[in-house]
N, C-alpha and C positions, 0 to 999 in steps of 0.2 A: 680592554680585556676584562673578563669577570674576575673579581677579587674574592679571595677567601677573607672573611672579616670576623675576627674573634672579639666578642664583647667581654673584656676582662673585668668588668665591674657591674655585676647585677646583684641587687638586693631583693630579698623576699622577707616578709614578716607576717605572722599570724598572731594578732594581739590577744587571742583567746588562749593560746598555748604557750607563748614565750613572753617574758618581760622585756620591754624596751623603754627604759627610764627616760630617754631623751624625747620620747613621743608623748609623755604625760603632760597634758596641758597644751600640747601643740594644736594650734587653731587652723593649720593648713590642711591641704588635701592629703598630706602624708599620714595623718592620724586615722588610719583605717588599715585593715588587713590587705596586703598585696601578695598574691600567690602567683606561682609561675605560669599557671594556665591563662592568666590575664595577659601575659607578655608574649607567650609562644606564638599566637596567631599574627603578631606584628613583625616577626623576624624577616619574612620574605620581602616585605615592602621596605624594610630598613636595610636589607642586604646582609644581615648578620647570619653567619653559618654555624658558629659555635659560641659558647659562653662559659663564664666562670662566676660562681656565686661567691659573694664576699660578705663576711660577718657584719652584722649591724647592731650587735649587743654583746657586752662583755660577760657572756655566760655560756655554759656548755650546751644548754638547750637549743640555742640558735644554731650552733654548729651541727648538732645532731639532726635538726630539721633540714638543714641544707644538704647534708650527706644523704638523707633519705630521698630528697628530691632529685639529687644527682643520679640516683639509681633508676629513677622513673622517666627521666627526660634524656633522650639520645643526644640532644644538642649541648647539654651541660657536660663539660669535660674536666671541670676542676672545682674545688672548694677551698677558699681561703678562710680558715676558721679561727677559733679563739682558744687560747690556753691560759691558765692561771699563772701568768709569768712571775708573779711575786712568790710563788711556791714552787721552786725547782723540782722538788721530789714529785709532787702531784703532776706538774707539767710533764716530767719525764715519763711517768706511767701513762698519762693520757695520750701523750705523743705516740707511745708504742701502740696503744689501742687504735688511734686514728690512722696510723700507717698501715694497718691491715686493710684499710679502705683504699682502693685504687684512685679515688678522685681527690683525696686529701693532698693539697699541693703547697700550702703555706699558712701563715698566721698573721693576724692583725689584732691590735688592741686600740680602742677608741682613745688615743692619747690626747686628743683635743678636748676631751671631757675631763681630763685630769687637771687639777689646779696647778700642779708642778710641771712646767714645760720640760724639765729634765727627768721626768718619771722613768724613762727607759734606762737611765744610768744607775738606778739602784742596783746594788750588788746581786740581789736575788734575781732581778730581771735579766741582768747580764748573764748570769749563770744559765737561766732558762733559754735565752736567745742563743747562747753558745751550743746548747744541746740541739737547737733547731738547725744551726749552721752545720754542725757535725753530721747531721742526717741529710744534708744537701737540700733542705727546704728553705723557702724564701720568707721575707717579712715585708708586709705592706705598711708603709708609713702614712698615716693620715694626719698630717700637720696642717696648721692654719696660720702660723706666723714664723718669722725668721728664727726665733728661739728654738723652734722644733727642728729646723734644718741644722742649727748648731749642735743640738743634741744628737741628731742622726750622724753628723760628722764624728762626734766623740764616740758613739757606739761603734762606728766603723774602725776607729783606732783600736778599740778594745777587742773587737771580733772581726779581724780583717777578711775572713772567709765567708762572712754572712752577706748574701745578696739581698738588697733592699730596693724597693721601688717607691718613688714619691707619688702617692695617690693625688689626683687632681692638681699635679704640679706644685703641691704645697701652697695653693692659693696665690697665684701671681697677682700683681696689683693692676688688674684690668680696669676695675671700676675707678681707680684713682688716675688712670691714664699714664701711669709711670712706666718708663722704659729705660732701665729695668731696676734701677735702684739697688737697695740692700738685698732684696729678694734675688735679683739677678746675680749679684756678687756671690751670695751664698750658694746658689744653684751652680754657678760656674765652678766654685771650689769642689762641690760634690761631684760634678761631672768629671773631674780629673781622676776620680776613683772608679776603676772599671766595674766595680761591684754595685754601683748605684745605677738605677734605671729610672725612667720618667714615664708616667702614665698620663696620657691626654684624656682626662675625664673630669666631670664635675665643673666644667668651665662655664656652663650655662648659668648656674647659680652663683659662681664666682663673679660673673659680669655684674650682678646686682642690678642697679638701675640702668646700666648700659645694655643696649639691645644685643642679644646673643646672636651674632652673625659670623659668617666666614671672616669678614674683614676685622671684626672686633677681637677675634682670638688669634688671627694669623701672625701678628708680630711676635706673640709669646711662643707660639709653636715654632716659628722660625728660629727664635733665639735658642730654644731648648734643643732643637735639631742641630744647630751649629755647635752647641756646647757638648751634648751627649753623643752626637753622631746618629746615623740612621739605624744603627744596630742595637741601640739601647733605649728605644722609644716604642711604646705601643698604646693601644686605645681602650677606653671603657666608657660605656654609656651612662652609668650611675642611675639607672632606673631603679625605683620610681622617683628618687629625689630629683632627677632631671626634669620631671614633669612640672616642677615649679617654674621652669623657664620655657621649655618647648616639649612637644610630643616626641615619642621615641624615634619615629622616622625622621623628623626634622632635625633632631639632634645628630643623628648619624649622617644626614646629608651635609650638615655644616662641617663636621669633622672631616669627612671624605673630601669635600670641595677644598677646604683649607690645605689639607695635606697634599692633594694632587696639584695645587698651585705651587707648592714648595719643592716637591721632589718628583722624579720620574716614576713610571709605573713599577719598575723593579724595586726601587727603594720604598715605594708606597706599600708594596706587598709585605715587605719586612715589617713596617709599622702596623699594618692591618692584621698580621697574623704570625709571621715567621718568628719575630722576636718574642712574642708571648709564648709560643710553643717552646722556645728554648728556655725562657726564664722560669716558667712554671712546670717544665718537664711534662708537657702534654703529649699525648700520643697522636701524631698526625694521621694515623691510619684509622682512628676510631670513626664511626659513622657521624655524618653531619645532617642537618636538616636540608630539605630541598627548597 
């Protein structure tokens, strides 16, 4: 059966218009401008029908650029932007402005670039995140170690009604070949909270020196599906960062093959699209690409 497939993790950046500090000095293929018109022609081959743009810099300019693109591309149905979370007053005012835009769906901060793994637990940040939760918006967690999962668990205790998703599964120990160690224990604890979701994304780069294949990621996807259930998992391509491992189409072929090995078609459709629609409050009747 043909699947609806929502890519919940697409990045764009224009180095001439917006500052991306993490790319300064970067010697990889990522250190150039990536615009949406470079990706759009690849959608049909990859099987992707809709997409969500996700912030790639802790500044307002990145979010504004994504919101502008979302108005120009029919297949983009949401934007996960950025707010100055350490300033609750400004966050609240900016949030009010962004909510006038129908494609603004949630917030992310590059917490993995912060020296303090408990950055999210600062009182001002908690106040801002509470505003987010009160508006029914979501938060994308981009953690890279177990301390970030611990912090997320603590945030959930302080803001029980905030829905959060672990981007890139919070870096499972694929390269180490560990099944599933402390990462698994923390993710299992998180899974017991129905407001935590898991995003199958970024696993190509997480594999590191291990070849990114269906078989290399399948044990970790299976573990997460067992813990979170088929109703709280969804997928993201992580383009263009994913190009460090595989091209866009190959990335999606790997994710689809692994998931279809693990669940039936009905549950696969939940992971490919239905769960993302529910989490990000997407409009399922909006036009998609052909």
